[in-house]
C-alpha positions as CSV (number, residue, x, y, z in Angstrom):
1,M,35.3,-35.7,56.1
2,S,32.7,-33.5,57.8
3,E,33.5,-31.7,61.0
4,P,31.4,-34.1,63.2
5,G,33.2,-37.0,61.4
6,K,36.6,-35.5,62.2
7,G,35.4,-35.0,65.8
8,Y,34.5,-38.7,66.2
9,T,37.8,-39.7,64.7
10,F,39.7,-37.5,67.1
11,A,37.7,-38.9,70.1
12,I,38.5,-42.5,69.1
13,L,42.2,-41.8,68.6
14,S,42.2,-40.1,72.1
15,A,40.6,-43.2,73.6
16,L,43.2,-45.5,71.9
17,L,46.1,-43.5,73.3
18,S,44.6,-43.2,76.7
19,G,44.0,-47.0,76.8
20,I,47.7,-47.6,76.0
21,N,48.6,-45.2,78.8
22,Y,46.6,-47.1,81.4
23,V,48.7,-50.2,80.8
24,L,52.0,-48.3,80.6
25,G,51.1,-46.3,83.7
26,K,50.3,-49.5,85.7
27,A,53.8,-50.8,84.8
28,V,55.6,-47.6,85.7
29,L,53.7,-47.0,88.9
30,A,55.0,-50.2,90.4
31,D,58.2,-48.3,91.2
32,M,57.0,-44.7,91.7
33,S,54.2,-42.6,93.3
34,P,51.3,-41.1,91.3
35,T,52.5,-37.6,92.4
36,H,56.0,-38.3,91.0
37,L,54.6,-39.7,87.7
38,V,52.2,-36.8,87.1
39,A,55.0,-34.2,87.9
40,L,57.3,-35.8,85.4
41,I,54.9,-36.5,82.5
42,F,53.4,-33.1,82.6
43,T,56.8,-31.4,82.8
44,L,57.8,-33.3,79.7
45,A,54.5,-32.6,78.0
46,A,54.8,-28.9,78.7
47,I,58.2,-28.8,77.0
48,I,56.8,-30.7,74.0
49,Q,53.7,-28.5,73.7
50,G,55.7,-25.3,74.3
51,G,58.0,-26.2,71.5
52,W,55.1,-26.8,69.2
53,M,53.5,-23.5,70.2
54,L,56.7,-21.7,69.3
55,H,56.9,-23.5,66.0
56,T,53.4,-22.7,65.0
57,G,53.2,-19.2,66.5
58,Q,50.1,-19.9,68.6
59,W,51.3,-17.8,71.5
60,R,49.3,-14.9,70.2
61,S,46.0,-16.6,71.0
62,V,47.1,-16.9,74.7
63,R,47.8,-13.2,74.9
64,H,44.4,-12.3,73.4
65,C,42.3,-14.5,75.7
66,S,39.7,-12.5,77.6
67,R,39.4,-12.2,81.4
68,R,36.3,-14.3,81.3
69,G,38.1,-16.9,79.2
70,W,40.9,-17.0,81.8
71,W,38.4,-17.8,84.5
72,A,37.2,-20.8,82.5
73,V,40.8,-21.9,81.7
74,T,41.8,-21.6,85.4
75,F,38.9,-23.7,86.7
76,F,39.5,-26.3,84.0
77,S,43.2,-26.5,84.9
78,A,42.6,-26.5,88.7
79,L,40.1,-29.3,88.6
80,S,42.4,-31.3,86.3
81,I,44.9,-31.5,89.1
82,L,42.5,-33.4,91.4
83,A,41.2,-35.5,88.5
84,L,44.7,-36.5,87.4
85,W,46.0,-37.5,90.8
86,S,43.0,-39.6,91.6
87,L,43.2,-41.2,88.2
88,W,46.8,-42.3,88.5
89,A,46.3,-43.4,92.1
90,G,43.4,-45.6,91.0
91,I,45.5,-47.1,88.2
92,K,48.4,-47.8,90.6
93,Y,46.2,-49.9,93.0
94,L,43.6,-51.4,90.7
95,D,43.7,-53.7,87.7
96,P,44.1,-51.4,84.7
97,T,41.0,-52.9,82.9
98,V,38.8,-52.4,86.0
99,A,40.2,-48.9,86.4
100,S,39.3,-48.1,82.8
101,F,35.8,-49.5,83.4
102,I,35.2,-47.4,86.5
103,S,36.6,-44.2,84.9
104,R,33.8,-44.5,82.3
105,L,31.4,-43.3,85.0
106,Q,32.5,-39.8,83.9
107,T,30.0,-40.3,81.1
108,L,27.0,-40.0,83.4
109,V,28.4,-36.7,84.8
110,T,29.4,-35.3,81.5
111,V,26.2,-36.1,79.6
112,F,24.1,-34.8,82.4
113,L,26.0,-31.5,82.7
114,G,26.2,-31.2,78.9
115,I,22.5,-31.4,78.6
116,Y,21.6,-29.4,81.7
117,L,24.2,-26.6,81.5
118,L,25.1,-26.4,77.8
119,R,21.6,-27.2,76.5
120,E,23.0,-29.9,74.2
121,R,20.4,-32.2,72.6
122,F,20.6,-35.6,70.9
123,R,18.9,-36.8,67.8
124,F,16.9,-40.0,68.3
125,I,19.5,-42.5,67.0
126,E,22.2,-40.8,69.0
127,A,20.1,-40.9,72.1
128,V,19.6,-44.7,71.5
129,G,23.4,-45.1,71.1
130,G,24.0,-43.1,74.3
131,F,21.5,-45.2,76.2
132,V,23.2,-48.4,75.1
133,V,26.6,-47.0,76.2
134,I,25.3,-46.1,79.6
135,S,23.7,-49.6,79.9
136,G,27.1,-51.1,79.3
137,L,28.6,-48.9,82.0
138,V,26.0,-49.9,84.5
139,L,26.4,-53.6,83.8
140,I,30.2,-53.3,84.4
141,G,29.8,-51.0,87.4
142,F,27.6,-53.5,89.2
143,S,29.8,-56.5,88.4
144,P,30.6,-58.6,91.5
145,E,34.2,-58.8,90.3
146,V,34.7,-55.0,91.0
147,K,35.4,-54.8,94.7
148,L,34.4,-51.7,96.6
149,S,37.8,-50.9,98.1
150,L,39.2,-47.4,98.9
151,W,40.8,-47.2,95.5
152,F,37.5,-48.1,93.8
153,W,36.0,-44.9,95.4
154,V,39.1,-42.9,94.5
155,M,38.5,-43.9,90.9
156,V,34.9,-43.0,91.2
157,G,35.9,-39.6,92.5
158,S,38.3,-39.2,89.6
159,A,35.5,-40.1,87.1
160,I,33.2,-37.4,88.6
161,C,36.1,-34.8,88.5
162,W,36.8,-35.8,84.8
163,G,33.1,-35.4,84.0
164,I,33.0,-31.9,85.3
165,T,36.4,-31.1,83.7
166,E,35.2,-32.1,80.2
167,V,32.3,-29.6,80.5
168,L,34.7,-26.9,81.7
169,A,37.0,-27.7,78.7
170,K,34.1,-27.2,76.3
171,I,33.4,-23.8,77.9
172,A,37.1,-22.9,77.9
173,L,37.4,-23.8,74.1
174,R,35.0,-20.9,73.4
175,H,37.8,-18.5,74.5
176,L,41.0,-20.4,73.6
177,E,42.0,-22.8,70.8
178,A,42.7,-26.5,71.7
179,T,46.5,-26.4,71.5
180,P,47.1,-23.3,73.7
181,L,44.4,-24.5,76.1
182,S,46.2,-27.8,76.4
183,F,49.5,-26.1,77.0
184,V,48.2,-23.8,79.7
185,R,46.6,-26.6,81.5
186,T,49.7,-28.8,81.2
187,V,51.9,-26.0,82.6
188,V,49.6,-25.4,85.6
189,V,49.5,-29.2,86.4
190,A,53.2,-29.6,86.0
191,I,54.1,-26.7,88.4
192,F,51.6,-27.9,91.0
193,F,52.9,-31.5,91.1
194,L,56.6,-30.4,90.9
195,I,56.1,-28.4,94.0
196,W,54.3,-31.2,95.7
197,A,57.0,-33.7,94.8
198,A,59.7,-31.3,96.0
199,F,58.0,-30.9,99.4
200,D,57.8,-34.7,99.7
201,G,61.5,-35.0,99.1
202,T,61.0,-37.2,96.0
203,P,64.2,-37.7,94.0
204,M,62.8,-36.5,90.7
205,F,65.2,-37.7,88.0
206,N,66.7,-40.9,89.4
207,L,64.5,-43.2,87.3
208,G,66.9,-45.6,85.6
209,K,65.0,-47.7,83.0
210,L,61.7,-46.1,83.9
211,W,62.5,-43.1,81.7
212,W,61.3,-44.8,78.6
213,G,57.9,-45.4,80.2
214,V,57.6,-41.9,81.6
215,A,58.5,-40.3,78.3
216,A,56.0,-42.5,76.4
217,I,53.2,-41.6,78.8
218,A,54.0,-37.9,78.5
219,L,53.9,-38.1,74.7
220,L,50.8,-40.3,74.4
221,G,48.7,-39.0,77.3
222,P,48.8,-35.3,78.2
223,T,50.2,-34.4,74.8
224,L,48.6,-36.4,72.0
225,A,45.5,-37.9,73.7
226,R,44.5,-34.6,75.3
227,W,45.1,-32.7,72.1
228,F,42.9,-35.1,70.1
229,Y,40.2,-34.9,72.7
230,L,40.1,-31.1,72.7
231,F,40.0,-31.2,68.9
232,A,37.0,-33.6,69.2
233,L,35.3,-31.1,71.6
234,Q,35.8,-28.3,69.0
235,R,33.7,-30.3,66.6
236,L,31.2,-32.2,68.8
237,D,28.9,-31.6,71.7
238,V,30.7,-32.6,74.9
239,S,28.1,-35.2,75.7
240,K,28.7,-36.9,72.3
241,A,32.4,-36.7,72.5
242,V,32.6,-38.3,75.9
243,L,30.2,-41.1,74.9
244,V,32.3,-42.1,71.8
245,S,35.4,-42.1,74.0
246,Q,33.9,-45.0,75.9
247,V,35.6,-47.4,73.6
248,Q,38.7,-46.9,75.7
249,P,38.3,-50.2,77.8
250,L,38.2,-52.1,74.5
251,F,41.8,-51.0,73.8
252,V,42.9,-51.7,77.4
253,W,41.6,-55.3,77.4
254,P,44.1,-56.8,74.9
255,L,47.0,-54.8,76.2
256,A,46.3,-55.8,79.8
257,F,46.0,-59.4,78.8
258,A,49.2,-59.4,76.7
259,F,51.4,-57.7,79.3
260,M,49.7,-58.5,82.7
261,H,47.6,-61.6,81.9
262,T,44.4,-60.2,83.2
263,I,41.1,-61.5,81.7
264,P,37.8,-59.6,82.1
265,S,34.7,-61.5,83.3
266,I,31.8,-62.5,81.0
267,R,29.7,-59.6,82.5
268,E,32.5,-57.1,81.7
269,W,32.8,-58.4,78.1
270,I,29.0,-58.0,77.6
271,G,29.2,-54.4,79.1
272,G,32.1,-53.7,76.7
273,F,30.2,-54.9,73.7
274,L,27.3,-52.6,74.7
275,I,29.7,-49.7,75.0
276,L,31.1,-50.3,71.5
277,S,27.7,-50.9,69.9
278,G,26.4,-47.7,71.4
279,C,29.3,-45.7,70.0
280,V,28.9,-47.3,66.6
281,A,25.2,-46.3,66.6
282,M,26.1,-42.7,67.4
283,I,28.6,-42.4,64.6
284,A,26.5,-44.2,62.0
285,G,23.5,-42.1,63.0
286,E,25.4,-38.9,62.5
287,K,26.6,-39.9,59.0
288,R,23.2,-41.1,57.9
289,I,21.6,-37.9,58.9
290,K,24.2,-35.9,57.0
291,R,23.5,-37.9,53.9
292,L,19.8,-37.5,54.2
293,L,20.2,-33.7,54.6
294,A,22.5,-33.6,51.6
295,K,19.8,-35.3,49.4
296,V,17.1,-33.1,50.6
297,G,19.2,-30.0,50.0
């Protein structure tokens, strides 16, 4: 498989795991705060990633990161704190499918910044696919079923933060590999939210049956899903990676229906179909262009 092909695969896997986490998170957040959840899942994720770093010997790349690289890593980690809190707060108070739809607004931010700041460009068929994806997002975003509550705007703010964060991640990956970058960001987020939870007087480890959900979210979300997405960013332009990741709501729909009995509206189904169609067009366009270039060569 070509490097772009691997990038698209990693982006789709990341979207699948993130979609599962939306539904898991909604269930767990019924009995705990977003601050408490983020503190626990990122602490567990830091332990998992730290163990993997020790096993693979990737600590050396952290030590060799330049001062300029550390600035990029620091900004990426710091903005992730705001993006994560607002994401989980939105999931707590909104239907998980609607939250997933709203979070896709990060595409508009990421694509704009990827083109404007990183000088990324699309081939024609990829641009068509991107336009179809954004059309689906607009259709869902203006659905009358999506009420403009406080938590709607919190989720919008989260999407904007995530859009900026993805571009910062692409810049940080120029200085640090995906696994150590993910580990550093995870540790920074874990420390921040552990301190916040301690000041709030939150009883951290008295979770009872919630532990299974917290552990699953830690493994699937900040560990595997984030790793896969950073691997995708190493192989794709950030604007392409974020567009392909828009298939996430299509994974949330069946899970939310099975476990929470929520059903999207017709308008949301049409928007989801456009999102999927646009992503397929982008992937197919990339593969077709590779085959044509191979024949010419």
